[in-house]
N, CA, C and O atoms as a CHARMM CRD file, in Angstrom:
* protein
*
  364
    1    1 MET  N     30.70900   1.75500  -2.89900 PROA 1      0.00000
    2    1 MET  CA    29.38200   2.18400  -2.48300 PROA 1      0.00000
    3    1 MET  C     28.39000   1.12300  -2.98600 PROA 1      0.00000
    4    1 MET  O     28.40000   0.75600  -4.16100 PROA 1      0.00000
    5    2 ASN  N     27.53800   0.64000  -2.07500 PROA 2      0.00000
    6    2 ASN  CA    26.55600  -0.35600  -2.49600 PROA 2      0.00000
    7    2 ASN  C     25.35500   0.32100  -3.16700 PROA 2      0.00000
    8    2 ASN  O     25.22500   1.54500  -3.15100 PROA 2      0.00000
    9    3 ASN  N     24.49500  -0.49200  -3.75000 PROA 3      0.00000
   10    3 ASN  CA    23.35300   0.04100  -4.50400 PROA 3      0.00000
   11    3 ASN  C     22.44000   0.90000  -3.63900 PROA 3      0.00000
   12    3 ASN  O     21.99300   1.96200  -4.07200 PROA 3      0.00000
   13    4 ASP  N     22.15600   0.44000  -2.40300 PROA 4      0.00000
   14    4 ASP  CA    21.25200   1.19600  -1.53200 PROA 4      0.00000
   15    4 ASP  C     21.81100   2.57700  -1.20000 PROA 4      0.00000
   16    4 ASP  O     21.08200   3.56900  -1.21200 PROA 4      0.00000
   17    5 ALA  N     23.10000   2.63100  -0.90700 PROA 5      0.00000
   18    5 ALA  CA    23.72400   3.91400  -0.58500 PROA 5      0.00000
   19    5 ALA  C     23.70100   4.84400  -1.79500 PROA 5      0.00000
   20    5 ALA  O     23.46100   6.04400  -1.66200 PROA 5      0.00000
   21    6 PHE  N     23.95100   4.28000  -2.97300 PROA 6      0.00000
   22    6 PHE  CA    23.93000   5.07800  -4.19400 PROA 6      0.00000
   23    6 PHE  C     22.53000   5.62000  -4.46500 PROA 6      0.00000
   24    6 PHE  O     22.36200   6.79800  -4.78000 PROA 6      0.00000
   25    7 ILE  N     21.52700   4.75200  -4.34200 PROA 7      0.00000
   26    7 ILE  CA    20.14500   5.17800  -4.57400 PROA 7      0.00000
   27    7 ILE  C     19.74700   6.25600  -3.57900 PROA 7      0.00000
   28    7 ILE  O     19.11300   7.24400  -3.95000 PROA 7      0.00000
   29    8 THR  N     20.11500   6.07100  -2.32300 PROA 8      0.00000
   30    8 THR  CA    19.80900   7.07700  -1.30000 PROA 8      0.00000
   31    8 THR  C     20.46400   8.40100  -1.63400 PROA 8      0.00000
   32    8 THR  O     19.84300   9.45500  -1.49800 PROA 8      0.00000
   33    9 GLN  N     21.71900   8.35600  -2.07200 PROA 9      0.00000
   34    9 GLN  CA    22.43900   9.58000  -2.43300 PROA 9      0.00000
   35    9 GLN  C     21.76100  10.29100  -3.60700 PROA 9      0.00000
   36    9 GLN  O     21.59800  11.51100  -3.58500 PROA 9      0.00000
   37   10 VAL  N     21.37000   9.53400  -4.62100 PROA 10     0.00000
   38   10 VAL  CA    20.69200  10.11800  -5.78200 PROA 10     0.00000
   39   10 VAL  C     19.35600  10.71900  -5.36800 PROA 10     0.00000
   40   10 VAL  O     19.03000  11.84300  -5.75100 PROA 10     0.00000
   41   11 MET  N     18.58000   9.96800  -4.58300 PROA 11     0.00000
   42   11 MET  CA    17.26600  10.45900  -4.14800 PROA 11     0.00000
   43   11 MET  C     17.41300  11.73300  -3.30700 PROA 11     0.00000
   44   11 MET  O     16.64300  12.67900  -3.47000 PROA 11     0.00000
   45   12 ASP  N     18.40200  11.75300  -2.41200 PROA 12     0.00000
   46   12 ASP  CA    18.62400  12.94900  -1.60000 PROA 12     0.00000
   47   12 ASP  C     19.00000  14.14200  -2.47000 PROA 12     0.00000
   48   12 ASP  O     18.54500  15.26100  -2.23300 PROA 12     0.00000
   49   13 GLY  N     19.83500  13.89500  -3.48000 PROA 13     0.00000
   50   13 GLY  CA    20.21900  14.96800  -4.39600 PROA 13     0.00000
   51   13 GLY  C     19.03000  15.51600  -5.16800 PROA 13     0.00000
   52   13 GLY  O     18.89000  16.72900  -5.32500 PROA 13     0.00000
   53   14 LEU  N     18.17900  14.62500  -5.64700 PROA 14     0.00000
   54   14 LEU  CA    16.98400  15.05900  -6.37200 PROA 14     0.00000
   55   14 LEU  C     16.04200  15.82300  -5.45000 PROA 14     0.00000
   56   14 LEU  O     15.43900  16.81800  -5.85300 PROA 14     0.00000
   57   15 LYS  N     15.92000  15.35700  -4.21700 PROA 15     0.00000
   58   15 LYS  CA    15.05100  16.02100  -3.25300 PROA 15     0.00000
   59   15 LYS  C     15.56600  17.42500  -2.94600 PROA 15     0.00000
   60   15 LYS  O     14.78800  18.37400  -2.85100 PROA 15     0.00000
   61   16 GLU  N     16.89300  17.54700  -2.79000 PROA 16     0.00000
   62   16 GLU  CA    17.49600  18.86200  -2.51600 PROA 16     0.00000
   63   16 GLU  C     17.22900  19.85300  -3.63700 PROA 16     0.00000
   64   16 GLU  O     17.08400  21.05000  -3.38900 PROA 16     0.00000
   65   17 HSD  N     17.16500  19.36800  -4.85600 PROA 17     0.00000
   66   17 HSD  CA    16.90300  20.23600  -6.00700 PROA 17     0.00000
   67   17 HSD  C     15.40500  20.41100  -6.27300 PROA 17     0.00000
   68   17 HSD  O     15.01700  21.06700  -7.24000 PROA 17     0.00000
   69   18 GLY  N     14.57900  19.83300  -5.42800 PROA 18     0.00000
   70   18 GLY  CA    13.13400  19.99600  -5.56100 PROA 18     0.00000
   71   18 GLY  C     12.49600  19.16800  -6.65100 PROA 18     0.00000
   72   18 GLY  O     11.33700  19.39200  -7.00200 PROA 18     0.00000
   73   19 VAL  N     13.23100  18.21600  -7.19300 PROA 19     0.00000
   74   19 VAL  CA    12.69800  17.41300  -8.30100 PROA 19     0.00000
   75   19 VAL  C     11.64600  16.43100  -7.81400 PROA 19     0.00000
   76   19 VAL  O     10.70300  16.13300  -8.54700 PROA 19     0.00000
   77   20 LEU  N     11.78100  15.92500  -6.60800 PROA 20     0.00000
   78   20 LEU  CA    10.86200  14.90100  -6.10400 PROA 20     0.00000
   79   20 LEU  C      9.69000  15.47700  -5.31000 PROA 20     0.00000
   80   20 LEU  O      8.85400  14.72800  -4.80300 PROA 20     0.00000
   81   21 MET  N      9.63000  16.77200  -5.20300 PROA 21     0.00000
   82   21 MET  CA     8.56300  17.37400  -4.40700 PROA 21     0.00000
   83   21 MET  C      7.21300  17.18200  -5.08600 PROA 21     0.00000
   84   21 MET  O      7.07300  17.39000  -6.29100 PROA 21     0.00000
   85   22 MET  N      6.23300  16.78700  -4.30100 PROA 22     0.00000
   86   22 MET  CA     4.86400  16.65900  -4.78700 PROA 22     0.00000
   87   22 MET  C      4.00000  17.58500  -3.95300 PROA 22     0.00000
   88   22 MET  O      4.30800  17.86400  -2.79500 PROA 22     0.00000
   89   23 THR  N      2.92800  18.05400  -4.54500 PROA 23     0.00000
   90   23 THR  CA     2.06200  18.97300  -3.81200 PROA 23     0.00000
   91   23 THR  C      1.39700  18.24700  -2.65800 PROA 23     0.00000
   92   23 THR  O      1.16200  17.04000  -2.71200 PROA 23     0.00000
   93   24 ASP  N      1.09700  19.00500  -1.61300 PROA 24     0.00000
   94   24 ASP  CA     0.41100  18.42800  -0.45500 PROA 24     0.00000
   95   24 ASP  C     -0.94300  17.84500  -0.84800 PROA 24     0.00000
   96   24 ASP  O     -1.34500  16.79200  -0.35100 PROA 24     0.00000
   97   25 ASP  N     -1.64400  18.54400  -1.74800 PROA 25     0.00000
   98   25 ASP  CA    -2.95500  18.05100  -2.17000 PROA 25     0.00000
   99   25 ASP  C     -2.85000  16.68300  -2.82900 PROA 25     0.00000
  100   25 ASP  O     -3.66100  15.79500  -2.56800 PROA 25     0.00000
  101   26 PHE  N     -1.84600  16.51900  -3.68400 PROA 26     0.00000
  102   26 PHE  CA    -1.65000  15.22800  -4.35000 PROA 26     0.00000
  103   26 PHE  C     -1.33600  14.14500  -3.32900 PROA 26     0.00000
  104   26 PHE  O     -1.90700  13.05600  -3.37200 PROA 26     0.00000
  105   27 MET  N     -0.43200  14.44800  -2.41400 PROA 27     0.00000
  106   27 MET  CA    -0.04100  13.46800  -1.39300 PROA 27     0.00000
  107   27 MET  C     -1.23300  13.09900  -0.51100 PROA 27     0.00000
  108   27 MET  O     -1.44300  11.92400  -0.21000 PROA 27     0.00000
  109   28 ASP  N     -2.00900  14.09600  -0.10000 PROA 28     0.00000
  110   28 ASP  CA    -3.17400  13.81800   0.74200 PROA 28     0.00000
  111   28 ASP  C     -4.19000  12.94800   0.00500 PROA 28     0.00000
  112   28 ASP  O     -4.75000  12.01700   0.58300 PROA 28     0.00000
  113   29 GLN  N     -4.42400  13.25100  -1.26900 PROA 29     0.00000
  114   29 GLN  CA    -5.37100  12.46200  -2.05600 PROA 29     0.00000
  115   29 GLN  C     -4.86900  11.03500  -2.24300 PROA 29     0.00000
  116   29 GLN  O     -5.64800  10.08500  -2.17000 PROA 29     0.00000
  117   30 LEU  N     -3.58100  10.88800  -2.48000 PROA 30     0.00000
  118   30 LEU  CA    -2.99200   9.56200  -2.64300 PROA 30     0.00000
  119   30 LEU  C     -3.13900   8.74900  -1.36300 PROA 30     0.00000
  120   30 LEU  O     -3.51200   7.57700  -1.41300 PROA 30     0.00000
  121   31 ILE  N     -2.85300   9.35200  -0.23300 PROA 31     0.00000
  122   31 ILE  CA    -2.97200   8.66900   1.05900 PROA 31     0.00000
  123   31 ILE  C     -4.41200   8.26600   1.31100 PROA 31     0.00000
  124   31 ILE  O     -4.67700   7.13900   1.72900 PROA 31     0.00000
  125   32 THR  N     -5.34700   9.17500   1.06100 PROA 32     0.00000
  126   32 THR  CA    -6.76200   8.87000   1.25000 PROA 32     0.00000
  127   32 THR  C     -7.19600   7.71000   0.36000 PROA 32     0.00000
  128   32 THR  O     -7.91300   6.81200   0.80200 PROA 32     0.00000
  129   33 THR  N     -6.75400   7.73700  -0.89500 PROA 33     0.00000
  130   33 THR  CA    -7.11100   6.67900  -1.84600 PROA 33     0.00000
  131   33 THR  C     -6.52700   5.33700  -1.41800 PROA 33     0.00000
  132   33 THR  O     -7.20700   4.31200  -1.48400 PROA 33     0.00000
  133   34 LEU  N     -5.28700   5.34000  -0.98600 PROA 34     0.00000
  134   34 LEU  CA    -4.66200   4.09200  -0.54400 PROA 34     0.00000
  135   34 LEU  C     -5.38200   3.50700   0.66600 PROA 34     0.00000
  136   34 LEU  O     -5.63700   2.30400   0.71500 PROA 34     0.00000
  137   35 HSD  N     -5.71000   4.35100   1.63900 PROA 35     0.00000
  138   35 HSD  CA    -6.42600   3.86300   2.82300 PROA 35     0.00000
  139   35 HSD  C     -7.83900   3.37400   2.45500 PROA 35     0.00000
  140   35 HSD  O     -8.32500   2.39900   3.02800 PROA 35     0.00000
  141   36 ALA  N     -8.48600   4.04400   1.51300 PROA 36     0.00000
  142   36 ALA  CA    -9.80500   3.59000   1.05200 PROA 36     0.00000
  143   36 ALA  C     -9.69900   2.22300   0.39100 PROA 36     0.00000
  144   36 ALA  O    -10.56200   1.36500   0.57400 PROA 36     0.00000
  145   37 ASN  N     -8.62500   2.02700  -0.38600 PROA 37     0.00000
  146   37 ASN  CA    -8.42100   0.72000  -1.01800 PROA 37     0.00000
  147   37 ASN  C     -8.22400  -0.36700   0.02700 PROA 37     0.00000
  148   37 ASN  O     -8.73000  -1.47700  -0.13300 PROA 37     0.00000
  149   38 VAL  N     -7.50100  -0.06500   1.08500 PROA 38     0.00000
  150   38 VAL  CA    -7.30600  -1.03900   2.16200 PROA 38     0.00000
  151   38 VAL  C     -8.65000  -1.39900   2.78600 PROA 38     0.00000
  152   38 VAL  O     -8.92100  -2.57000   3.05000 PROA 38     0.00000
  153   39 THR  N     -9.48200  -0.40400   3.02000 PROA 39     0.00000
  154   39 THR  CA   -10.79900  -0.65300   3.60400 PROA 39     0.00000
  155   39 THR  C    -11.64100  -1.54500   2.69800 PROA 39     0.00000
  156   39 THR  O    -12.27900  -2.48600   3.17100 PROA 39     0.00000
  157   40 ILE  N    -11.64500  -1.25700   1.41200 PROA 40     0.00000
  158   40 ILE  CA   -12.40700  -2.06000   0.45400 PROA 40     0.00000
  159   40 ILE  C    -11.87200  -3.48500   0.39700 PROA 40     0.00000
  160   40 ILE  O    -12.64700  -4.44100   0.38400 PROA 40     0.00000
  161   41 ILE  N    -10.57000  -3.62700   0.36200 PROA 41     0.00000
  162   41 ILE  CA    -9.97200  -4.96600   0.29600 PROA 41     0.00000
  163   41 ILE  C    -10.26800  -5.74300   1.57600 PROA 41     0.00000
  164   41 ILE  O    -10.51500  -6.94700   1.51600 PROA 41     0.00000
  165   42 ASN  N    -10.24800  -5.08500   2.72500 PROA 42     0.00000
  166   42 ASN  CA   -10.58900  -5.76800   3.97500 PROA 42     0.00000
  167   42 ASN  C    -12.02900  -6.25500   3.96000 PROA 42     0.00000
  168   42 ASN  O    -12.32700  -7.33400   4.47200 PROA 42     0.00000
  169   43 THR  N    -12.92500  -5.46200   3.37300 PROA 43     0.00000
  170   43 THR  CA   -14.32300  -5.88600   3.24200 PROA 43     0.00000
  171   43 THR  C    -14.42300  -7.08600   2.30500 PROA 43     0.00000
  172   43 THR  O    -15.14500  -8.04200   2.58700 PROA 43     0.00000
  173   44 MET  N    -13.70500  -7.03200   1.20300 PROA 44     0.00000
  174   44 MET  CA   -13.69400  -8.15900   0.26500 PROA 44     0.00000
  175   44 MET  C    -13.14600  -9.42000   0.93600 PROA 44     0.00000
  176   44 MET  O    -13.61100 -10.52900   0.67300 PROA 44     0.00000
  177   45 THR  N    -12.16000  -9.23400   1.79800 PROA 45     0.00000
  178   45 THR  CA   -11.57500 -10.36400   2.51800 PROA 45     0.00000
  179   45 THR  C    -12.61500 -11.01600   3.41600 PROA 45     0.00000
  180   45 THR  O    -12.72600 -12.24200   3.45800 PROA 45     0.00000
  181   46 LYS  N    -13.38300 -10.19200   4.13800 PROA 46     0.00000
  182   46 LYS  CA   -14.42400 -10.74000   5.01200 PROA 46     0.00000
  183   46 LYS  C    -15.46400 -11.50600   4.20200 PROA 46     0.00000
  184   46 LYS  O    -15.91200 -12.57700   4.61200 PROA 46     0.00000
  185   47 ILE  N    -15.84700 -10.95700   3.05600 PROA 47     0.00000
  186   47 ILE  CA   -16.81800 -11.63300   2.19100 PROA 47     0.00000
  187   47 ILE  C    -16.24700 -12.96700   1.70100 PROA 47     0.00000
  188   47 ILE  O    -16.94700 -13.98000   1.69200 PROA 47     0.00000
  189   48 ALA  N    -14.98500 -12.96300   1.29800 PROA 48     0.00000
  190   48 ALA  CA   -14.34400 -14.19500   0.82800 PROA 48     0.00000
  191   48 ALA  C    -14.24700 -15.22700   1.94800 PROA 48     0.00000
  192   48 ALA  O    -14.40300 -16.42300   1.70200 PROA 48     0.00000
  193   49 GLU  N    -13.99200 -14.77600   3.17600 PROA 49     0.00000
  194   49 GLU  CA   -13.93900 -15.69600   4.30900 PROA 49     0.00000
  195   49 GLU  C    -15.29300 -16.34500   4.55400 PROA 49     0.00000
  196   49 GLU  O    -15.38000 -17.55100   4.78400 PROA 49     0.00000
  197   50 ILE  N    -16.34000 -15.54500   4.50400 PROA 50     0.00000
  198   50 ILE  CA   -17.69700 -16.07800   4.70400 PROA 50     0.00000
  199   50 ILE  C    -18.05700 -17.04200   3.58400 PROA 50     0.00000
  200   50 ILE  O    -18.61700 -18.11000   3.83100 PROA 50     0.00000
  201   51 GLU  N    -17.73800 -16.66500   2.36200 PROA 51     0.00000
  202   51 GLU  CA   -18.00900 -17.51100   1.20700 PROA 51     0.00000
  203   51 GLU  C    -17.27400 -18.84900   1.32400 PROA 51     0.00000
  204   51 GLU  O    -17.83800 -19.90400   1.03200 PROA 51     0.00000
  205   52 THR  N    -16.02900 -18.79400   1.74700 PROA 52     0.00000
  206   52 THR  CA   -15.24200 -20.01700   1.91400 PROA 52     0.00000
  207   52 THR  C    -15.83200 -20.89800   3.00700 PROA 52     0.00000
  208   52 THR  O    -15.90300 -22.11900   2.86500 PROA 52     0.00000
  209   53 GLU  N    -16.25900 -20.26100   4.10600 PROA 53     0.00000
  210   53 GLU  CA   -16.90300 -21.00100   5.19800 PROA 53     0.00000
  211   53 GLU  C    -18.16900 -21.69400   4.72400 PROA 53     0.00000
  212   53 GLU  O    -18.40000 -22.86300   5.03300 PROA 53     0.00000
  213   54 MET  N    -18.98700 -20.96700   3.97000 PROA 54     0.00000
  214   54 MET  CA   -20.27700 -21.49300   3.52600 PROA 54     0.00000
  215   54 MET  C    -20.12500 -22.58800   2.46900 PROA 54     0.00000
  216   54 MET  O    -20.84100 -23.58800   2.50400 PROA 54     0.00000
  217   55 LEU  N    -19.20800 -22.40400   1.54300 PROA 55     0.00000
  218   55 LEU  CA   -19.08800 -23.33900   0.42900 PROA 55     0.00000
  219   55 LEU  C    -18.06600 -24.44400   0.67700 PROA 55     0.00000
  220   55 LEU  O    -18.09700 -25.48500   0.02100 PROA 55     0.00000
  221   56 GLY  N    -17.16900 -24.21300   1.62000 PROA 56     0.00000
  222   56 GLY  CA   -16.19900 -25.24000   1.97800 PROA 56     0.00000
  223   56 GLY  C    -15.45500 -25.80500   0.79600 PROA 56     0.00000
  224   56 GLY  O    -14.77500 -25.07100   0.07900 PROA 56     0.00000
  225   57 ASN  N    -15.57400 -27.10800   0.58200 PROA 57     0.00000
  226   57 ASN  CA   -14.83800 -27.80600  -0.47400 PROA 57     0.00000
  227   57 ASN  C    -15.30700 -27.43700  -1.87600 PROA 57     0.00000
  228   57 ASN  O    -14.60400 -27.71300  -2.84800 PROA 57     0.00000
  229   58 LEU  N    -16.45100 -26.83300  -1.99800 PROA 58     0.00000
  230   58 LEU  CA   -16.94200 -26.44200  -3.32700 PROA 58     0.00000
  231   58 LEU  C    -16.15200 -25.26300  -3.89700 PROA 58     0.00000
  232   58 LEU  O    -16.20600 -24.98500  -5.09500 PROA 58     0.00000
  233   59 LEU  N    -15.43100 -24.58800  -3.03500 PROA 59     0.00000
  234   59 LEU  CA   -14.64000 -23.42400  -3.45000 PROA 59     0.00000
  235   59 LEU  C    -13.16900 -23.67900  -3.10200 PROA 59     0.00000
  236   59 LEU  O    -12.66900 -23.15400  -2.10800 PROA 59     0.00000
  237   60 PRO  N    -12.47700 -24.48100  -3.91500 PROA 60     0.00000
  238   60 PRO  CA   -11.11600 -24.88900  -3.56100 PROA 60     0.00000
  239   60 PRO  C    -10.10500 -23.74300  -3.47900 PROA 60     0.00000
  240   60 PRO  O     -9.09400 -23.87500  -2.78900 PROA 60     0.00000
  241   61 THR  N    -10.34600 -22.64900  -4.14700 PROA 61     0.00000
  242   61 THR  CA    -9.38800 -21.53100  -4.11900 PROA 61     0.00000
  243   61 THR  C     -9.74200 -20.49300  -3.07400 PROA 61     0.00000
  244   61 THR  O     -9.08100 -19.45700  -2.99300 PROA 61     0.00000
  245   62 GLY  N    -10.75600 -20.73800  -2.27800 PROA 62     0.00000
  246   62 GLY  CA   -11.22800 -19.74500  -1.31000 PROA 62     0.00000
  247   62 GLY  C    -10.17500 -19.29600  -0.32300 PROA 62     0.00000
  248   62 GLY  O     -9.99600 -18.09600  -0.11600 PROA 62     0.00000
  249   63 SER  N     -9.47300 -20.23600   0.29400 PROA 63     0.00000
  250   63 SER  CA    -8.47700 -19.84600   1.30200 PROA 63     0.00000
  251   63 SER  C     -7.30100 -19.11900   0.65700 PROA 63     0.00000
  252   63 SER  O     -6.72900 -18.21600   1.26600 PROA 63     0.00000
  253   64 ARG  N     -6.93400 -19.49800  -0.56400 PROA 64     0.00000
  254   64 ARG  CA    -5.86000 -18.77300  -1.26000 PROA 64     0.00000
  255   64 ARG  C     -6.30400 -17.35700  -1.58400 PROA 64     0.00000
  256   64 ARG  O     -5.51000 -16.41800  -1.51300 PROA 64     0.00000
  257   65 GLN  N     -7.58200 -17.20600  -1.94000 PROA 65     0.00000
  258   65 GLN  CA    -8.11400 -15.87800  -2.24100 PROA 65     0.00000
  259   65 GLN  C     -8.05700 -14.99900  -0.99300 PROA 65     0.00000
  260   65 GLN  O     -7.66200 -13.83600  -1.06500 PROA 65     0.00000
  261   66 VAL  N     -8.44600 -15.55200   0.13200 PROA 66     0.00000
  262   66 VAL  CA    -8.41700 -14.80100   1.38700 PROA 66     0.00000
  263   66 VAL  C     -6.99000 -14.40400   1.73000 PROA 66     0.00000
  264   66 VAL  O     -6.73400 -13.25000   2.07300 PROA 66     0.00000
  265   67 ASP  N     -6.06700 -15.33900   1.64100 PROA 67     0.00000
  266   67 ASP  CA    -4.66300 -15.03900   1.93900 PROA 67     0.00000
  267   67 ASP  C     -4.11400 -13.96400   1.00500 PROA 67     0.00000
  268   67 ASP  O     -3.39600 -13.06100   1.43500 PROA 67     0.00000
  269   68 SER  N     -4.45800 -14.06800  -0.26300 PROA 68     0.00000
  270   68 SER  CA    -3.99500 -13.09100  -1.24700 PROA 68     0.00000
  271   68 SER  C     -4.54200 -11.69900  -0.93600 PROA 68     0.00000
  272   68 SER  O     -3.80600 -10.71500  -1.01600 PROA 68     0.00000
  273   69 LEU  N     -5.80200 -11.61000  -0.59000 PROA 69     0.00000
  274   69 LEU  CA    -6.40100 -10.31500  -0.25400 PROA 69     0.00000
  275   69 LEU  C     -5.76800  -9.71900   1.00100 PROA 69     0.00000
  276   69 LEU  O     -5.53300  -8.51200   1.06800 PROA 69     0.00000
  277   70 LYS  N     -5.49300 -10.56100   1.99100 PROA 70     0.00000
  278   70 LYS  CA    -4.85700 -10.06800   3.22200 PROA 70     0.00000
  279   70 LYS  C     -3.45800  -9.52500   2.92400 PROA 70     0.00000
  280   70 LYS  O     -3.06400  -8.48800   3.45700 PROA 70     0.00000
  281   71 THR  N     -2.71600 -10.22500   2.07900 PROA 71     0.00000
  282   71 THR  CA    -1.37400  -9.77800   1.71600 PROA 71     0.00000
  283   71 THR  C     -1.44000  -8.46700   0.94100 PROA 71     0.00000
  284   71 THR  O     -0.66000  -7.54700   1.18900 PROA 71     0.00000
  285   72 LEU  N     -2.37300  -8.39200   0.00600 PROA 72     0.00000
  286   72 LEU  CA    -2.53400  -7.16500  -0.77900 PROA 72     0.00000
  287   72 LEU  C     -2.87300  -5.98600   0.11800 PROA 72     0.00000
  288   72 LEU  O     -2.30600  -4.90500  -0.03600 PROA 72     0.00000
  289   73 SER  N     -3.78900  -6.18700   1.04800 PROA 73     0.00000
  290   73 SER  CA    -4.17100  -5.13200   1.97700 PROA 73     0.00000
  291   73 SER  C     -2.97300  -4.66200   2.78900 PROA 73     0.00000
  292   73 SER  O     -2.77500  -3.46300   2.98500 PROA 73     0.00000
  293   74 LYS  N     -2.18100  -5.61100   3.25800 PROA 74     0.00000
  294   74 LYS  CA    -0.98800  -5.27900   4.05100 PROA 74     0.00000
  295   74 LYS  C     -0.00500  -4.44600   3.23200 PROA 74     0.00000
  296   74 LYS  O      0.53300  -3.45400   3.72500 PROA 74     0.00000
  297   75 HSD  N      0.22800  -4.84500   1.99100 PROA 75     0.00000
  298   75 HSD  CA     1.18700  -4.11500   1.15100 PROA 75     0.00000
  299   75 HSD  C      0.69600  -2.69900   0.82600 PROA 75     0.00000
  300   75 HSD  O      1.47900  -1.74900   0.83600 PROA 75     0.00000
  301   76 ILE  N     -0.58100  -2.56700   0.54400 PROA 76     0.00000
  302   76 ILE  CA    -1.11800  -1.22900   0.24500 PROA 76     0.00000
  303   76 ILE  C     -1.05000  -0.33700   1.48000 PROA 76     0.00000
  304   76 ILE  O     -0.75300   0.85300   1.37000 PROA 76     0.00000
  305   77 ALA  N     -1.32300  -0.90200   2.65500 PROA 77     0.00000
  306   77 ALA  CA    -1.21900  -0.12400   3.89200 PROA 77     0.00000
  307   77 ALA  C      0.22000   0.33100   4.12000 PROA 77     0.00000
  308   77 ALA  O      0.45400   1.46400   4.54200 PROA 77     0.00000
  309   78 GLU  N      1.18200  -0.54400   3.84500 PROA 78     0.00000
  310   78 GLU  CA     2.59600  -0.16700   3.98500 PROA 78     0.00000
  311   78 GLU  C      2.94800   0.98100   3.04500 PROA 78     0.00000
  312   78 GLU  O      3.66200   1.90900   3.42600 PROA 78     0.00000
  313   79 ILE  N      2.44500   0.91300   1.82000 PROA 79     0.00000
  314   79 ILE  CA     2.69300   1.99000   0.85400 PROA 79     0.00000
  315   79 ILE  C      2.09400   3.29400   1.36800 PROA 79     0.00000
  316   79 ILE  O      2.72800   4.34700   1.29900 PROA 79     0.00000
  317   80 ALA  N      0.87100   3.21700   1.88400 PROA 80     0.00000
  318   80 ALA  CA     0.21000   4.41800   2.40300 PROA 80     0.00000
  319   80 ALA  C      1.02800   5.05000   3.52500 PROA 80     0.00000
  320   80 ALA  O      1.20400   6.26800   3.55800 PROA 80     0.00000
  321   81 PHE  N      1.52700   4.22800   4.44200 PROA 81     0.00000
  322   81 PHE  CA     2.32500   4.76600   5.54600 PROA 81     0.00000
  323   81 PHE  C      3.64800   5.34000   5.04900 PROA 81     0.00000
  324   81 PHE  O      4.12600   6.34000   5.58400 PROA 81     0.00000
  325   82 ASN  N      4.24300   4.71800   4.03200 PROA 82     0.00000
  326   82 ASN  CA     5.47300   5.26400   3.45200 PROA 82     0.00000
  327   82 ASN  C      5.21600   6.61500   2.78700 PROA 82     0.00000
  328   82 ASN  O      6.03100   7.53100   2.89700 PROA 82     0.00000
  329   83 VAL  N      4.09100   6.73500   2.10400 PROA 83     0.00000
  330   83 VAL  CA     3.73900   8.01100   1.47000 PROA 83     0.00000
  331   83 VAL  C      3.50700   9.07100   2.54200 PROA 83     0.00000
  332   83 VAL  O      3.88700  10.22800   2.36700 PROA 83     0.00000
  333   84 GLU  N      2.88100   8.67400   3.65400 PROA 84     0.00000
  334   84 GLU  CA     2.68300   9.61900   4.74300 PROA 84     0.00000
  335   84 GLU  C      4.02800  10.10600   5.29200 PROA 84     0.00000
  336   84 GLU  O      4.19200  11.28900   5.59200 PROA 84     0.00000
  337   85 ASP  N      4.97700   9.19300   5.42000 PROA 85     0.00000
  338   85 ASP  CA     6.31100   9.57000   5.89500 PROA 85     0.00000
  339   85 ASP  C      6.97600  10.55000   4.94500 PROA 85     0.00000
  340   85 ASP  O      7.58800  11.52400   5.38300 PROA 85     0.00000
  341   86 VAL  N      6.85900  10.29700   3.64700 PROA 86     0.00000
  342   86 VAL  CA     7.43900  11.20000   2.64400 PROA 86     0.00000
  343   86 VAL  C      6.77800  12.57200   2.74100 PROA 86     0.00000
  344   86 VAL  O      7.45600  13.59900   2.70300 PROA 86     0.00000
  345   87 ARG  N      5.46100  12.58200   2.86400 PROA 87     0.00000
  346   87 ARG  CA     4.75000  13.86000   2.98700 PROA 87     0.00000
  347   87 ARG  C      5.22000  14.62000   4.21200 PROA 87     0.00000
  348   87 ARG  O      5.44800  15.82800   4.15400 PROA 87     0.00000
  349   88 ASP  N      5.36400  13.90700   5.32600 PROA 88     0.00000
  350   88 ASP  CA     5.79400  14.56300   6.56300 PROA 88     0.00000
  351   88 ASP  C      7.21900  15.11100   6.44400 PROA 88     0.00000
  352   88 ASP  O      7.53100  16.16400   7.00100 PROA 88     0.00000
  353   89 GLU  N      8.09300  14.38300   5.70600 PROA 89     0.00000
  354   89 GLU  CA     9.46100  14.86000   5.50600 PROA 89     0.00000
  355   89 GLU  C      9.47800  16.12500   4.63200 PROA 89     0.00000
  356   89 GLU  O     10.30400  17.01600   4.82600 PROA 89     0.00000
  357   90 GLN  N      8.55400  16.18200   3.67400 PROA 90     0.00000
  358   90 GLN  CA     8.50200  17.34700   2.77800 PROA 90     0.00000
  359   90 GLN  C      8.06100  18.60200   3.49800 PROA 90     0.00000
  360   90 GLN  O      8.44200  19.70700   3.11400 PROA 90     0.00000
  361   91 ARG  N      7.26900  18.44400   4.52600 PROA 91     0.00000
  362   91 ARG  CA     6.70000  19.62900   5.20300 PROA 91     0.00000
  363   91 ARG  C      7.68800  20.24200   6.09800 PROA 91     0.00000
  364   91 ARG  O      7.39300  21.24400   6.75000 PROA 91     0.00000
């Protein structure tokens, strides 16, 4: 049995025993918070893009900052969608 299959088996067992269950209120709040963070990070990304455009060579890390913010936003959005899937499976 590979690691993924073992982890899936353990997680399914814990779920069957109700150990992994989270309240709907907690899940909803977590999803809302994650999506709010994505919105804030997207706004920060736009500001960083404008700043990089305006300052050009004076801000050597500007494009890396923008790329980093875009990646962070993408990862948080993925987490939010995964949490939504878990919530939907629990219901």
